[in-house]
N, C-alpha and C positions, 0 to 999 in steps of 0.2 A: 504493500501500500505505499510504503514512503513512495516510492517514483511518481506513484499518483498524484501524491500531496506535491510532488516538487512540479508537475506539467501543471497543474491547478496555481501554485505559485507564479508560474512564466506565461499563464494564461494562454495555454496552450488543452482546451476544454475538451477539445475532439481525443488527445491523444491523453488526459486524465481519465475520463469517462472509460475508456477502451482498457484502461490498465485498473481502476477498480471494478469493472462488470466482469473482468477476468477473476478477479482477486475473491469478489463473492462467487463467484461458479465452483473456485474454487474449496471455498471454504464449505459451501453447502454442500457439497462430496463425499466432506471428511469430517465435520463434524456434527452434533447436534442440530434440529432446525431451529431451536431457540438457544441460541448464543451471542457472548456480547461481542464477539470478531465479527457476526455477522451485522449485528447492530450498528456495530461499530462503521463499518463497510457502507451501510447503507447510508448512513450518515454522512459519509463524505461524498456519494455521489448525490444526495439532496444539497450540500452544499456547492457542488460543481453547475447545479441545475440552477442556485439560486443566485451564485455570482452572474450568470448570464441572464438573469432575471427574469427565468424559468418557474414561475412561483407556486403553479399548480403541479407542476414534476417534484419540484422540491418537498412540497407536504406531501406527496404519496411515499417518500423515501423518509422525510423526518415523522411521520405517524407510524411506518414500520419500524422505525428503531425505536421509536418511545415504546410500541407495545411489546415489545423482545425485552428493553431495560427494565422495563416494570416485572417482570417474570424472573428474572435471572440475576437481578441487581438486589440490594437490600435498601429495604422503604428510606434508608438516612443517605443511600449515596448521591452523590452531588450531580451525576451523568440526568439523575430522570431530570431535576430541576433545569439543566441546560435544555435537555431536549424539549421540556415544555418554552422553555423562552425563546428557542431556535421554533418550534410551532408558533407562539404568539405572535415573534417579530414578522414572520412570513407572513402570518396573516393580515399583519397592520402593514407592510409593505404592500399588500394585493389589494391593499383599500378593506380587505373583510372585516372591520369594526365586530359588526354583532359574532362573526363567526369566534373572533378572538375570545368577545367576551362568555360566549356561551359554552365554545369548550374547555375555558379556564373554571367556569362556573361548575362545568359537568366533572372535573378533575377534583374541584376544590371540595364539593360534596362527596365523593367517593373517597375521599383522605378525612375529613370530617367524622365519617364513619366507621373507618378502618383501625385509624391511627388514636392515639391520645392526645388529648385535647389542644395541648402546649407541643406538639411536636414541630421540629423544626421545617420540617417539609412543608407542613401548614401553613405555617411563616412565610419559607419564601413564595407558595404559590397564590398568596393572599399579597405579596410584594409586586408578583407579578401581574396581577390584577391592576392592583393601584397603578404600576408602571401603562397598561393600557386606557384608563383614565384621565391621565397627565396631561394628557394634550386637549382631553374632549370636556373632562368635569374634575375640577379641581378639590371640591368638598369632595366629591365620592373618593378619589386618591388619596387624600387625606384620609380618610377613614379608612382606607383598605393601609396603607401605608401605616399606621398608630397601632393598627391590629396587630400588624406581621410585630413589629416592633415590641410590643407587650407579650408576643407570643415570644419570639427570642430572648427578650430577656428575665423571663418565668422558664426560662427550658433549660438553664444553669448550664449554659453551653462551655467546654471548656473551650473554645475558642470565639471569644465576643469578634472576630472580624465580619460574623454577619450581621451584628447590631451596628454597627460603623457602614458596613454598607449601607442599611435602612436608613440611616440617621444622611445619609448624603443625600440618598433619594429624595427624604425631605425635604432637608436645604436645596437641592435643586429646582423643585418646586415652585418653594417660596423664593427663590433668586429668579426664575420666569413670572413671576405674579408681580418683581420689584419690593417685595417686602424684607429687603436687605438685614436688618436685624437680627429677623428670625433665622433665615440660610444662614448668617453669618455664627448664630449660636451652634446650630446642629453640626455645622462643617467644622466647627473648634472640636464640639465633641467627638464627632467620628475621626480626626485628628490624633484625638488624647488617646481612645482607646488603640488606633493601627499604631503607634508609637511604642504601647508595649509587648506587639507581639513582630515585628518588623525591627531591622537594624537601622541607625539616625540617617543611613545612605541609601535606603530602598527608593528604589523609583514611584512606590505609592504615596511617600510622602511631599516628594515635588511636587503631584498633583494636587496634592489636597492645597499644600502652599499657595499652589498659583490658583488654586479657585479663591481659597480667602484674597489672596490678593484681588483677582477680580470683583472681589463683591467688596473689598474695602474701595474700591476704585470707582463702583457705580456708587459710593456712598459719599467719592468725591473727597475721601479721607487718603489723599495721597501719597503722606509720609508712611502712614502705614504700611498701604497697596504696594508702594517701594521696598519695604523689608519684608514682606513675604515671598516679590519675584525674585529677591536677590537670594535669601535662602532656596527659594526653588532652583534659581541655576548654579548656586555652587553644589547640590543635589544631583544634576544632568550632569556639568560637567566632569566628576567623577566616575560617572556610568557611560558617558559616552562619548563620541570622540568631537573634536570641535564643530564639525560642519553640523551635525545631526539638527535634523529640522527642530527638534524641540528646543534646544541650545538657540536657535536664532530666532524661533519663536517667543520664548520668554526675553530675548534680548530685545527684541520688538517692543515686547508688553512693556518693559522696563524705558526704554525710549521715550515710548509714548506716556510711561507714568509720569517722566522726567520734566518732560515738554507741560502736561497740564498742570504739574505741581509749580513750575516756573511761573507758569501761564499766572497761576492762584494767587502767587506771592507779589507777581507784579501789579495786578488789580488791587491787592490789599496797599499797596507801598503809592499808588493812584490816590487811593480813596482817602487815606488819610493824609495829601497831600493837600487836600479842598477842604 
């Protein structure tokens, strides 16, 4: 399958599909009908179709993947959440909002029937439904996000990063609504959690710091924004070569914010002279 992945990354989709199809045929000859390697191969085929914007074909393979993984993987396995998200995201890309909602609600009902009420997988599904509503109905999105957050916080997770992830989704929604104080609060809480689980130079911290910088910039607090952009840049420089796009992007954020700060200071000076 690795060859198929390489072809897909090079956008040689016909060769990629040919490789994955041959791998699938081989797996079906030598493995049980319900096997995670068969599911993995089906998923890769779906991704190739999605890359080509053939969403209906992609959904066929994603559903097959999900059906197999539900039978062969443990209920806690992260692939089940990833499978559901792929299906939902593809429905959304295809403009099928109602199908995305109906399918995720159906899976949520199944999980609530068969799993403990505070099971993390239910939390992940609630968060996915929140994502669907995030561009359509912010009140509904907030309701699902907070329900998911309550489950993550009460399920005694050894790894609290699902909590951080949910906090970031809530922050993003507040940011898009222009409610920057709340966006900042949730984003900072998420960063505090992630810093307990990752090294100080981990890229995920750079992304969080960059987001906090954007929020401060939107609040016109340019000095604070600069501080966070510069901290993000330091981490990117540790992890990437100098010409990497993330370094260039963050440097551009710094330059733009410095310009805004200088303009603000100039306006203040001019105002004080009158």
